[in-house]
Backbone as CSV, one residue per row, in Angstrom:
resi,resn,N_x,N_y,N_z,CA_x,CA_y,CA_z,C_x,C_y,C_z
1,GLN,68.129,139.076,59.200,68.465,138.383,57.966,67.285,137.589,57.419
2,LEU,66.354,137.272,58.298,65.182,136.513,57.864,63.989,137.409,57.540
3,LYS,64.134,138.714,57.722,63.014,139.632,57.499,62.389,139.503,56.110
4,PRO,63.160,139.290,55.048,62.532,139.155,53.720,61.522,138.006,53.631
5,TYR,61.633,137.052,54.525,60.740,135.881,54.478,59.468,136.075,55.318
6,TYR,59.429,137.127,56.151,58.305,137.321,57.058,56.972,137.495,56.339
7,GLN,56.979,138.176,55.220,55.735,138.498,54.538,55.344,137.472,53.471
8,GLN,56.157,136.452,53.271,55.830,135.460,52.243,54.747,134.514,52.747
9,HIS,54.017,133.949,51.789,52.987,132.976,52.130,53.631,131.675,52.596
10,PHE,52.930,130.980,53.429,53.423,129.764,54.068,54.014,128.768,53.057
11,PHE,53.299,128.516,51.967,53.764,127.516,51.000,54.779,128.079,50.005
12,ASP,54.972,129.400,49.996,55.971,130.011,49.100,57.357,130.103,49.730
13,LEU,57.449,129.812,51.011,58.742,129.911,51.697,59.732,128.886,51.139
14,ASP,60.929,129.350,50.850,62.006,128.486,50.369,62.789,128.008,51.601
15,LEU,62.475,126.787,52.054,63.070,126.277,53.284,64.601,126.132,53.180
16,ALA,65.082,125.722,52.012,66.533,125.579,51.822,67.224,126.942,51.927
17,ALA,66.609,127.977,51.370,67.199,129.317,51.435,67.214,129.836,52.872
18,ILE,66.139,129.575,53.608,66.079,129.993,55.012,67.161,129.269,55.813
19,ARG,67.304,127.966,55.585,68.336,127.190,56.275,69.729,127.756,55.971
20,THR,69.967,128.110,54.712,71.262,128.674,54.319,71.550,129.975,55.052
21,VAL,70.541,130.831,55.172,70.711,132.108,55.879,71.030,131.853,57.351
22,VAL,70.284,130.949,57.979,70.494,130.655,59.400,71.881,130.062,59.623
23,GLU,72.324,129.174,58.743,73.607,128.496,58.905,74.813,129.391,58.623
24,GLN,74.588,130.616,58.173,75.698,131.534,57.950,76.292,132.053,59.254
25,HIS,75.565,131.901,60.325,76.090,132.326,61.619,77.268,131.423,61.968
26,PRO,78.424,131.998,62.347,79.615,131.172,62.574,79.474,130.157,63.712
27,TRP,78.560,130.376,64.637,78.422,129.461,65.760,77.293,128.457,65.598
28,LEU,76.795,128.310,64.362,75.801,127.277,64.088,76.395,126.231,63.173
29,TYR,76.321,124.982,63.596,76.797,123.876,62.781,75.821,123.623,61.639
30,ARG,74.561,123.493,61.990,73.527,123.310,60.975,72.176,123.666,61.590
31,ALA,71.193,123.773,60.708,69.830,124.077,61.159,68.854,123.208,60.394
32,VAL,67.785,122.855,61.054,66.684,122.140,60.424,65.526,123.128,60.339
33,VAL,64.979,123.258,59.144,63.854,124.167,58.930,62.708,123.345,58.357
34,LYS,61.503,123.475,58.987,60.363,122.712,58.473,59.062,123.461,58.725
35,ARG,58.103,123.108,57.919,56.750,123.665,58.061,55.913,122.726,58.919
36,ILE,55.064,123.335,59.763,54.081,122.554,60.517,52.717,123.175,60.235
37,TRP,51.855,122.358,59.727,50.523,122.799,59.328,49.762,123.291,60.546
38,PRO,49.057,124.370,60.502,48.648,125.076,59.292,49.521,126.292,58.969
39,ASP,50.235,126.861,59.969,50.931,128.112,59.654,52.195,128.341,60.487
40,LEU,52.880,127.267,60.843,54.040,127.392,61.710,55.314,127.002,60.964
41,LEU,56.319,127.844,61.070,57.642,127.556,60.523,58.570,127.320,61.710
42,VAL,59.220,126.168,61.729,60.093,125.808,62.840,61.545,125.814,62.354
43,VAL,62.389,126.547,63.081,63.816,126.580,62.803,64.514,126.026,64.043
44,MET,65.213,124.888,63.863,65.912,124.249,64.978,67.414,124.314,64.717
45,PRO,68.100,125.260,65.353,69.547,125.389,65.146,70.327,124.385,65.996
46,GLU,71.423,123.882,65.442,72.349,123.027,66.185,73.663,123.797,66.307
47,PRO,74.056,124.159,67.518,75.240,125.014,67.683,76.549,124.265,67.417
48,GLU,77.561,125.024,67.081,78.915,124.495,66.998,79.402,124.193,68.407
49,ILE,80.279,123.220,68.529,80.881,122.904,69.815,82.384,123.094,69.673
50,ALA,82.900,124.088,70.354,84.334,124.366,70.286,85.068,123.414,71.225
51,VAL,86.099,122.738,70.686,86.911,121.855,71.515,88.266,122.482,71.827
52,ALA,88.632,123.512,71.054,89.939,124.144,71.262,89.950,125.528,70.641
53,LYS,90.848,126.363,71.141,91.132,127.630,70.472,92.056,127.302,69.307
54,TRP,91.875,128.000,68.196,92.693,127.751,67.015,93.562,128.964,66.741
55,ASN,94.880,128.775,66.813,95.831,129.868,66.616,95.378,131.084,67.407
56,GLN,95.405,132.249,66.785,94.925,133.476,67.431,93.615,133.936,66.795
57,THR,93.080,133.132,65.873,91.996,133.620,65.023,90.621,133.059,65.312
58,GLY,90.510,132.005,66.061,89.188,131.434,66.260,89.227,130.160,67.080
59,PHE,88.388,129.215,66.679,88.201,127.977,67.423,88.200,126.802,66.470
60,LEU,88.293,125.607,67.044,88.225,124.370,66.283,87.071,123.562,66.844
61,ASN,86.223,123.021,65.955,85.114,122.202,66.435,85.535,120.736,66.505
62,HIS,84.600,119.878,66.901,84.923,118.465,67.108,85.131,117.697,65.800
63,ARG,84.940,118.328,64.677,85.206,117.707,63.377,86.480,118.265,62.748
64,GLY,87.211,119.076,63.498,88.445,119.639,62.986,88.231,120.792,62.027
65,GLN,87.067,121.403,62.073,86.768,122.551,61.215,86.992,123.836,62.008
66,ILE,87.538,124.820,61.325,87.838,126.102,61.960,86.577,126.951,62.035
67,ILE,86.316,127.509,63.205,85.223,128.454,63.409,85.868,129.828,63.448
68,GLU,85.645,130.608,62.414,86.249,131.946,62.345,85.443,132.909,63.202
69,SER,85.955,133.181,64.370,85.297,134.102,65.286,86.372,134.621,66.227
70,PRO,86.501,135.937,66.340,87.555,136.467,67.215,87.428,135.920,68.628
71,ILE,88.519,135.422,69.154,88.509,134.784,70.470,88.031,135.730,71.557
72,GLN,88.440,136.980,71.506,88.059,137.911,72.564,86.578,138.296,72.525
73,ASP,85.892,138.030,71.400,84.482,138.407,71.275,83.523,137.306,71.735
74,VAL,84.049,136.170,72.132,83.199,135.037,72.465,83.377,134.691,73.933
75,GLY,82.264,134.439,74.604,82.320,134.102,76.026,82.524,132.623,76.251
76,ILE,83.654,132.079,75.782,83.949,130.662,75.953,85.054,130.525,76.985
77,SER,85.001,129.460,77.714,85.947,129.213,78.803,87.394,129.349,78.371
78,ASP,88.184,129.930,79.249,89.620,130.028,79.016,90.306,128.677,79.200
79,ASP,89.568,127.679,79.671,90.137,126.348,79.893,90.365,125.574,78.606
80,LEU,89.845,126.057,77.490,90.045,125.346,76.230,91.529,125.350,75.870
81,PRO,92.030,124.231,75.366,93.424,124.209,74.928,93.601,125.043,73.669
82,ARG,94.839,125.437,73.399,95.151,126.178,72.172,95.871,125.229,71.225
83,LEU,95.329,125.092,70.022,95.972,124.314,68.973,96.549,125.294,67.967
84,VAL,97.789,125.053,67.565,98.495,125.976,66.684,99.021,125.207,65.484
85,GLY,98.704,125.696,64.309,99.182,125.067,63.081,98.607,125.754,61.873
86,LEU,98.927,125.239,60.706,98.375,125.774,59.464,96.951,125.271,59.288
87,SER,96.101,126.079,58.654,94.687,125.719,58.527,94.469,124.401,57.795
88,GLN,95.362,124.035,56.875,95.181,122.770,56.154,95.431,121.553,57.056
89,HIS,95.970,121.777,58.260,96.217,120.683,59.202,95.216,120.677,60.361
90,ALA,94.177,121.474,60.290,93.233,121.615,61.405,92.589,120.283,61.778
91,GLU,92.121,119.529,60.808,91.464,118.250,61.095,92.440,117.269,61.739
92,GLN,93.657,117.212,61.229,94.690,116.346,61.785,95.021,116.759,63.221
93,MET,95.089,118.055,63.467,95.390,118.559,64.810,94.287,118.182,65.803
94,GLU,93.040,118.287,65.373,91.927,117.912,66.252,92.009,116.428,66.582
95,ARG,92.330,115.598,65.606,92.456,114.155,65.815,93.608,113.853,66.786
96,TYR,94.774,114.492,66.576,95.901,114.320,67.503,95.507,114.748,68.914
97,TYR,94.847,115.882,69.013,94.447,116.380,70.332,93.564,115.351,71.048
98,ARG,92.582,114.821,70.352,91.666,113.843,70.945,92.415,112.580,71.386
99,GLN,93.283,112.041,70.515,94.011,110.809,70.822,95.018,111.001,71.949
100,LEU,95.767,112.083,71.894,96.773,112.342,72.924,96.120,112.645,74.275
101,SER,95.009,113.364,74.254,94.293,113.676,75.498,93.817,112.406,76.185
102,LEU,93.359,111.449,75.402,92.910,110.178,75.967,94.068,109.465,76.669
103,LEU,95.223,109.409,76.029,96.393,108.770,76.640,96.814,109.487,77.927
104,LEU,96.823,110.802,77.893,97.274,111.586,79.049,96.282,111.575,80.206
105,SER,95.005,111.439,79.893,93.983,111.488,80.947,94.150,110.363,81.961
106,ARG,94.764,109.280,81.554,95.002,108.156,82.482,95.931,108.554,83.626
107,GLN,96.718,109.591,83.409,97.622,110.097,84.440,97.154,111.444,84.987
108,GLN,95.898,111.790,84.737,95.320,113.067,85.161,96.122,114.243,84.610
109,LEU,96.612,114.101,83.373,97.322,115.176,82.688,96.436,115.707,81.573
110,ARG,96.592,116.994,81.284,95.803,117.562,80.189,96.676,118.480,79.339
111,ILE,96.300,118.574,78.085,97.019,119.417,77.138,96.466,120.832,77.221
112,VAL,97.356,121.823,77.359,96.922,123.217,77.301,97.312,123.851,75.969
113,LYS,98.343,123.275,75.321,98.744,123.777,74.004,99.315,122.622,73.199
114,LEU,98.878,122.522,71.942,99.382,121.520,71.013,99.765,122.261,69.746
115,GLU,101.017,122.099,69.329,101.510,122.875,68.194,102.151,121.971,67.155
116,LEU,101.751,122.155,65.906,102.383,121.492,64.773,103.318,122.515,64.149
117,LEU,104.612,122.313,64.333,105.612,123.267,63.869,105.765,123.204,62.351
118,HIS,106.374,124.232,61.780,106.493,124.333,60.326,107.231,123.151,59.715
119,ARG,108.089,122.503,60.438,108.822,121.360,59.889,108.070,120.045,60.075
120,GLY,106.867,120.115,60.659,106.024,118.934,60.816,106.137,118.248,62.160
121,ALA,106.921,118.791,63.071,107.072,118.194,64.396,105.949,118.646,65.317
122,LEU,105.567,117.758,66.216,104.491,118.043,67.156,105.072,118.276,68.546
123,GLU,104.620,119.355,69.183,105.004,119.675,70.555,103.747,119.990,71.341
124,LEU,103.803,119.733,72.641,102.654,120.098,73.464,103.103,120.598,74.814
125,GLN,102.224,121.351,75.429,102.436,121.879,76.779,101.347,121.280,77.650
126,LEU,101.733,120.694,78.769,100.769,120.099,79.690,100.295,121.123,80.714
127,GLY,99.195,120.818,81.363,98.643,121.701,82.376,99.567,121.922,83.560
128,ASN,100.486,120.994,83.811,101.431,121.147,84.914,102.703,121.886,84.496
129,GLY,102.716,122.418,83.251,103.831,123.222,82.779,104.901,122.465,82.008
130,ILE,104.812,121.153,81.959,105.828,120.359,81.258,105.613,120.449,79.748
131,ARG,106.699,120.695,79.040,106.689,120.711,77.573,107.099,119.320,77.092
132,VAL,106.371,118.779,76.098,106.657,117.445,75.568,106.938,117.557,74.081
133,LEU,108.094,117.026,73.652,108.473,117.001,72.245,108.173,115.612,71.699
134,LEU,107.386,115.550,70.613,107.005,114.262,70.034,107.581,114.021,68.646
135,GLY,108.063,115.053,67.989,108.642,114.883,66.666,107.599,114.725,65.574
136,ARG,108.011,114.103,64.457,107.144,113.994,63.277,106.555,112.608,63.063
137,HIS,107.185,111.575,63.598,106.781,110.201,63.289,106.390,109.452,64.558
138,ASN,105.550,108.430,64.391,105.166,107.545,65.499,104.681,108.315,66.723
139,ILE,103.845,109.276,66.489,103.387,110.185,67.552,102.713,109.430,68.696
140,LEU,101.758,108.568,68.383,101.027,107.871,69.445,101.921,106.887,70.195
141,GLU,102.786,106.190,69.477,103.727,105.260,70.111,104.651,106.011,71.071
142,ARG,105.136,107.150,70.646,106.021,107.948,71.505,105.287,108.459,72.743
143,MET,104.030,108.881,72.543,103.267,109.376,73.691,102.958,108.245,74.661
144,GLU,102.635,107.073,74.147,102.392,105.931,75.032,103.634,105.632,75.875
145,ARG,104.813,105.648,75.253,106.062,105.398,75.963,106.291,106.483,77.019
146,MET,106.051,107.728,76.647,106.241,108.831,77.592,105.306,108.680,78.792
147,VAL,104.066,108.279,78.563,103.100,108.119,79.648,103.548,107.014,80.605
148,VAL,104.070,105.916,80.083,104.545,104.828,80.939,105.729,105.294,81.786
149,VAL,106.683,105.956,81.170,107.842,106.455,81.914,107.387,107.492,82.945
150,TYR,106.465,108.339,82.568,105.951,109.346,83.498,105.305,108.656,84.701
151,ARG,104.465,107.670,84.438,103.739,106.990,85.519,104.689,106.327,86.504
152,TYR,105.684,105.592,86.003,106.538,104.799,86.874,107.762,105.529,87.410
153,VAL,108.198,106.584,86.739,109.461,107.204,87.127,109.335,108.700,87.417
154,LEU,108.610,109.426,86.593,108.669,110.883,86.636,107.550,111.578,87.415
155,ALA,106.435,110.941,87.620,105.275,111.613,88.221,105.594,112.245,89.569
156,GLN,106.402,111.557,90.379,106.721,112.071,91.710,107.565,113.339,91.645
157,LYS,108.247,113.550,90.550,109.122,114.717,90.417,108.620,115.671,89.331
158,ALA,107.331,115.611,89.015,106.766,116.409,87.923,107.011,117.901,88.090
159,ALA,106.951,118.396,89.301,107.133,119.834,89.528,108.541,120.302,89.170
160,LEU,109.480,119.363,89.091,110.865,119.713,88.786,111.201,119.569,87.296
161,ILE,110.253,119.068,86.511,110.512,118.792,85.095,110.158,119.998,84.237
162,GLN,111.068,120.373,83.380,110.816,121.443,82.412,110.338,120.867,81.088
163,GLN,110.990,119.793,80.632,110.684,119.262,79.305,110.947,117.758,79.254
164,ILE,110.102,117.055,78.485,110.323,115.637,78.203,110.438,115.496,76.694
165,ASP,111.559,114.973,76.247,111.794,114.760,74.818,111.523,113.290,74.537
166,ALA,110.397,113.013,73.865,109.978,111.640,73.590,110.299,111.221,72.161
167,ARG,111.218,111.891,71.508,111.540,111.591,70.111,112.474,110.386,69.960
168,TYR,112.872,109.779,71.049,113.775,108.633,71.005,112.985,107.341,70.811
169,SER,113.633,106.344,70.216,112.918,105.097,69.921,112.817,104.161,71.120
170,HIS,113.640,104.367,72.169,113.612,103.441,73.300,113.542,104.129,74.652
171,GLY,113.170,105.374,74.693,113.101,106.064,75.977,112.791,107.525,75.793
172,VAL,113.032,108.293,76.845,112.794,109.732,76.805,113.972,110.440,77.461
173,ALA,114.144,111.701,77.130,115.152,112.539,77.785,114.401,113.620,78.567
174,VAL,114.912,113.922,79.754,114.240,114.888,80.628,115.154,116.084,80.850
175,THR,114.598,117.270,80.704,115.288,118.505,81.073,114.659,118.974,82.378
176,TRP,115.504,119.142,83.395,115.023,119.524,84.718,115.052,121.045,84.866
177,ARG,114.136,121.569,85.656,114.111,123.007,85.950,115.322,123.389,86.802
178,VAL,115.711,122.496,87.694,116.871,122.687,88.561,117.632,121.370,88.596
179,SER,118.797,121.397,89.151,119.583,120.177,89.285,118.871,119.223,90.235
180,VAL,118.702,117.974,89.806,117.951,116.997,90.590,118.812,115.767,90.822
181,LYS,118.835,115.305,92.057,119.491,114.032,92.345,118.425,112.965,92.162
182,PHE,118.715,112.018,91.291,117.723,111.014,90.918,118.312,109.639,91.126
183,GLU,117.723,108.884,91.998,118.212,107.538,92.275,117.779,106.602,91.148
184,PRO,118.719,105.840,90.612,118.348,104.907,89.552,117.464,103.786,90.094
185,ILE,116.624,103.278,89.251,115.755,102.163,89.619,116.502,100.898,89.229
186,ARG,116.951,100.149,90.209,117.761,98.964,89.927,116.875,97.718,89.878
187,GLY,117.123,96.943,88.824,116.425,95.664,88.702,114.969,95.766,88.327
188,GLN,114.476,96.950,88.039,113.077,97.102,87.638,113.031,97.387,86.152
189,LYS,112.339,96.533,85.432,112.199,96.729,83.999,110.815,97.295,83.738
190,ILE,110.773,98.326,82.922,109.506,98.945,82.562,109.198,98.573,81.121
191,ASP,108.137,97.816,80.918,107.743,97.447,79.561,106.901,98.544,78.958
192,VAL,107.286,98.929,77.746,106.571,99.984,77.045,105.891,99.385,75.837
């Protein structure tokens, strides 16, 4: 793509045009192009950094921008979480992913899938297989409450949990994989 510029004279090179050509590569965030006297042209590319897989079509960078590149054609780790939603919500999804991941990391939990459903509700799948429903409103407040309940009550029985519904204003509901006998915690108040 840069071949047309090979035969041009040093001072005739259009640095902005060269930068534009280089930046057309989907895995480059930006490039710096400069002349160094007497006859050197330096192109310094800055690669994109994928933080998540985006739907089935590509990746999401750390600024919430979609990188259009077929997932199967790129040698990126399968450990990346999958974010699912409409393209107009990509930046919001990246922000939610970053904020929720920070809250969950305190309990050594990680998000493997974060989905913004068509009705605006947010759901996620954790690395331990637990599905978490967060709804449409007060997402961070609900996740903070879920993390506290998980830490003090649910962590010991995590392998038995199928789903945590955090859409309630004063607690969470748990769906168990199997029937579980659960002893109530008497006299212990958990502040959320």
